[in-house]
VOGU-3710 file (C-alpha; in Angstrom, 3 decimals, decimal comma):
1> mtpelssllr> 74,260/100,446/102,044  77,960/99,618/103,208  80,192/102,192/102,032  83,028/101,101/99,534  85,943/100,512/101,773  88,738/101,412/98,958  87,180/105,013/98,818  87,681/105,469/102,473  91,168/104,062/103,085  93,677/105,852/100,467
11> eprhvlldtp> 96,985/104,785/102,123  98,976/102,549/100,005  98,464/98,644/100,731  100,425/95,668/99,841  98,182/92,795/99,642  99,204/89,969/101,582  95,625/88,508/102,348  93,578/88,131/98,928  90,808/86,440/100,593  88,839/86,744/103,808
21> tplqrlrrfe> 89,868/84,766/106,855  87,196/82,052/107,587  84,293/82,756/109,915  83,859/79,460/111,923  80,802/78,248/113,707  81,585/76,534/116,883  79,008/74,242/116,774  80,482/71,861/119,735  80,415/74,750/121,988  76,965/75,528/120,793
31> aklerpgiya> 75,705/71,889/121,871  77,818/72,352/125,336  76,464/75,681/126,215  73,207/74,957/124,711  72,742/78,009/122,783  73,280/78,884/118,943  75,319/81,561/117,278  78,660/80,949/118,460  81,616/81,908/116,307  85,263/82,406/115,755
41> krddlmpial> 86,871/84,832/113,278  89,820/82,753/112,477  92,715/85,308/111,746  94,988/82,668/112,995  94,417/80,834/109,649  96,268/83,048/107,178  98,846/81,773/104,163  101,879/83,327/105,729  104,058/82,412/108,703  101,428/80,635/110,784
51> ggnklrsley> 99,052/83,893/110,354  98,086/86,490/113,038  96,595/89,952/113,206  99,777/91,746/112,584  99,639/90,602/108,817  96,514/92,725/108,270  98,774/95,682/109,545  101,718/94,769/107,579  99,653/95,219/104,435  99,734/98,734/105,491
61> wlgdalrkkt> 103,043/99,204/106,973  104,537/97,526/103,636  102,729/99,707/101,462  104,191/102,753/103,022  107,762/101,201/103,198  107,656/100,433/99,361  106,438/103,603/98,402  109,286/105,267/100,297  111,714/102,920/98,524  113,074/101,198/101,792
71> dillvgggas> 115,666/98,523/101,591  115,485/97,148/105,300  112,603/96,879/107,734  113,501/97,412/111,581  111,239/95,605/114,005  111,365/95,158/117,927  109,697/92,530/120,296  110,233/89,837/122,606  111,832/86,627/121,566  108,519/84,762/120,569
81> snlcrltaaa> 106,988/88,188/119,306  104,215/87,633/116,613  104,971/90,898/115,033  108,615/90,206/114,607  107,983/86,615/113,036  105,589/88,024/110,614  107,588/91,230/109,693  110,436/88,824/108,978  108,211/86,736/106,959  106,821/89,808/105,073
91> aslvgldclv> 110,059/91,181/104,424  111,308/87,970/102,642  108,228/87,954/100,552  108,777/91,484/98,995  112,700/91,090/98,970  113,682/93,630/101,861  116,184/92,912/104,540  114,807/92,725/108,136  116,647/93,501/111,348  115,026/92,231/114,609
101> lhnaldtpen> 115,653/93,843/118,031  114,784/91,552/120,910  114,289/93,001/124,333  115,433/89,626/125,796  118,591/88,083/126,916  120,663/85,959/124,347  120,119/82,813/125,518  119,469/79,146/123,869  115,894/79,318/125,062  115,151/82,880/123,436
111> rqasflnrlf> 117,295/81,856/120,500  114,742/78,905/120,016  111,707/80,880/120,711  113,189/83,259/117,894  114,137/80,674/115,390  111,528/81,294/112,882  112,832/84,997/112,586  116,131/83,601/111,299  114,605/80,860/109,046  112,969/84,082/107,241
121> gaelrflgpv> 116,252/85,422/106,908  116,247/88,333/109,556  119,407/89,404/111,412  118,808/89,432/115,113  120,097/91,343/118,115  119,166/90,658/121,716  119,240/93,760/123,776  118,925/92,012/127,335  115,739/92,501/129,459  115,350/96,513/128,535
131> desqrnaala> 112,069/97,986/128,762  109,937/99,241/125,728  111,188/102,631/125,641  114,782/101,603/125,660  114,061/99,140/122,969  112,360/101,931/120,643  115,523/104,139/121,514  117,555/101,145/120,094  115,416/100,878/117,128  115,935/104,547/116,323
141> aaaaelarqg> 119,574/104,363/116,916  119,970/101,145/114,529  117,796/103,078/112,020  120,078/106,134/112,297  123,124/104,248/111,911  122,022/102,299/108,860  120,764/105,674/107,232  124,628/106,817/107,782  125,759/103,646/105,810  123,476/104,780/102,913
151> rtpiivgdpv> 120,631/102,393/103,696  116,801/103,511/103,664  115,545/101,935/106,874  111,898/102,080/108,218  110,846/101,089/111,754  107,718/99,028/111,486  104,770/99,767/113,809  103,218/103,220/113,277  100,008/102,419/115,201  97,522/104,403/113,153
161> lgamgyvraa> 98,636/103,164/109,985  98,674/99,582/111,287  95,171/100,054/112,584  93,865/100,365/109,015  94,283/96,580/108,712  91,570/96,266/111,108  89,250/98,800/109,745  89,304/96,508/106,764  88,855/93,562/109,202  85,517/94,888/110,428
171> felheqsqre> 84,235/95,098/107,148  85,146/91,618/106,094  83,407/90,368/109,329  80,409/92,226/108,762  80,012/90,953/105,167  80,505/87,392/106,653  77,998/87,869/109,352  75,299/88,972/106,938  75,288/85,647/105,372  74,724/83,888/108,523
181> eapikhvfla> 71,351/82,702/109,860  71,407/85,536/112,248  73,870/88,331/112,160  76,591/88,461/114,629  75,725/90,905/117,599  78,965/90,769/119,801  82,780/90,861/118,940  85,437/89,746/121,650  89,020/90,860/121,165  92,105/91,109/123,070
191> gsmgpteagf> 92,730/94,505/124,720  96,531/95,446/124,334  98,624/98,146/122,450  95,535/99,210/120,360  96,000/99,194/116,553  93,813/96,029/116,320  91,293/97,155/118,685  90,997/100,883/117,511  91,004/99,755/113,880  88,208/97,497/114,569
201> ifgnallghp> 86,153/100,043/116,483  86,663/102,258/113,634  85,571/100,358/111,113  82,505/99,388/113,256  81,751/103,097/113,319  81,924/103,470/109,357  79,458/100,569/109,162  76,919/102,277/111,654  77,855/100,180/114,628  76,347/96,807/113,912
211> fqihlvsvey> 78,631/94,994/116,543  78,814/95,202/120,356  82,458/95,412/120,795  84,100/93,500/123,955  87,668/94,464/124,726  89,313/91,781/127,285  92,452/93,483/128,640  95,742/91,304/128,563  98,133/94,107/129,447  96,797/97,287/130,860
221> eqaelagyir> 94,683/98,674/133,476  91,321/100,254/131,980  92,410/103,803/131,692  95,767/103,122/130,116  94,105/100,860/127,423  91,281/103,264/126,777  94,028/106,002/126,194  96,088/104,038/123,732  92,776/103,340/121,679  91,463/106,848/121,795
231> riyeglqert> 94,752/108,289/120,689  94,837/105,772/117,584  91,293/106,252/116,913  91,497/110,111/116,836  94,839/109,529/114,501  92,521/107,681/112,242  90,088/110,417/112,153  92,707/112,796/111,415  94,632/110,668/108,781  91,414/109,820/106,865
241> gldvaalhda> 89,597/112,973/107,199  86,353/110,708/107,668  83,416/112,110/109,222  82,835/109,254/111,936  81,174/108,899/115,321  83,310/110,074/118,325  84,847/107,301/120,366  82,583/107,744/123,290  79,595/107,003/120,883  80,982/103,572/120,467
251> plhyhmghlg> 79,218/100,451/121,673  82,330/99,550/123,502  82,632/97,159/126,630  85,840/96,801/128,628  86,305/93,407/130,561  89,145/93,801/133,374  88,454/90,499/135,265  90,894/88,190/133,304  94,048/90,529/133,415  95,327/88,580/136,650
261> dgwgaptpas> 99,062/89,277/137,220  99,442/91,150/133,864  100,662/90,455/130,447  101,653/87,295/129,444  100,915/85,942/133,184  98,471/82,795/133,081  95,115/82,644/135,136  93,367/79,365/135,756  90,433/80,440/133,478  92,932/81,129/130,487
271> eaailsfart> 94,639/77,844/130,863  91,217/76,181/131,251  90,156/78,154/128,040  93,159/76,893/126,001  92,160/73,163/126,929  88,586/73,796/126,088  89,203/75,321/122,680  91,516/72,487/121,871  89,573/69,811/122,943  86,075/70,980/122,134
281> egiliehvyt> 86,905/72,753/118,727  90,307/71,517/117,677  91,703/75,121/117,879  94,775/76,364/119,242  94,976/79,389/121,246  97,860/80,659/123,338  98,646/82,203/126,843  99,324/85,824/126,140  96,697/87,093/123,907  94,015/84,782/122,743
291> aktcacfler> 93,422/82,561/125,790  92,201/85,458/128,483  90,004/86,653/125,694  88,582/83,143/124,846  87,973/82,666/128,621  86,156/85,731/128,881  83,903/84,852/125,722  83,065/81,640/127,228  82,371/83,064/130,434  80,006/85,846/129,208
301> ladggiasge> 78,109/83,198/127,053  77,854/80,715/129,885  76,785/83,117/132,369  73,918/84,825/130,375  75,874/87,908/130,009  75,198/87,487/126,370  71,839/86,751/125,618  71,055/83,491/123,854  69,424/84,997/121,076  72,370/87,205/120,283
311> pacvlhtggt> 75,145/85,559/117,841  78,587/86,164/119,268  82,127/85,824/117,767  85,555/85,771/119,230  88,427/87,314/117,048  91,436/84,922/117,068  94,363/87,128/116,562  96,947/84,263/115,966  99,977/83,844/118,102  99,897/79,935/117,325
321> aalfsqfglf> 103,887/79,592/117,207  104,146/81,296/120,550  102,390/78,279/121,870  105,234/75,993/121,134  107,483/78,148/123,682  104,764/78,124/126,658  104,857/74,598/127,841  106,427/75,983/131,054  103,315/78,275/131,633  100,818/75,365/131,939
331> rtlt> 99,684/74,188/135,632  97,415/71,466/134,589  99,572/69,703/131,920  102,917/67,933/133,004
//
């Protein structure tokens, strides 16, 4: 019997998603690849700000912020950051102020890429091309200054707390999968900073490992990616107090062949995947996270890496808004 999730995750959750995201059967890909059981979990289809995986994390980040009676959310990221856009939108929904720090130059192009943040009422600051540690230091300094002014700021992004959103997603997908002709066996998702991945792996463990999980690295070499995931997974074990299987027992597969030149750098296969998803299923994916994940997904389905009798699903984590600032990354479209 599936455990009751509300009895497992006791952290406060501010509900942003009150219905499951769609599990879509990709029938034209099934016909094209001559095999059944191809799915996409559409976390790009959410009712807030064009959707995306960070909304699941924001349910818990907001729950924590509201419990602590914060009055302003701080968040950092690139000019087209999905986290920044969705945090600005979520702040507007609950009546909080939002300060966004972009590690990017203040240029017309970056202001255009960040336009939706201003549309949702966030204040923007451009820090220039600083690295992640410098951006985090700037966030901490901004929070300290706001506190001196009598505000109650919180910096969004605690990875362990955010991962709880994808513990919930694993349960949601499992329930949807059980209603299909054949339950899903394989799930592909982007491998990056870790909250989405570690949360889903943790949820899968709580369910008894129904899914083989495939992580397609879009940012880090395997050792670094595995380190992020291990720290968050162990953080979930500690924070929840749940007796769950160790990470090394997880049915986990790393795919490094689509990393290319690293984060945000397109590959021929990732561009082909964008065109294939658009022209086969009418689904938009983008260069940074979803294209490389979907490229690996299609490759493994086509080359027999996933047996034809084993249904497989790609987790579409969103990022659709970023696609509109990525025209210059395409090589086959002019």
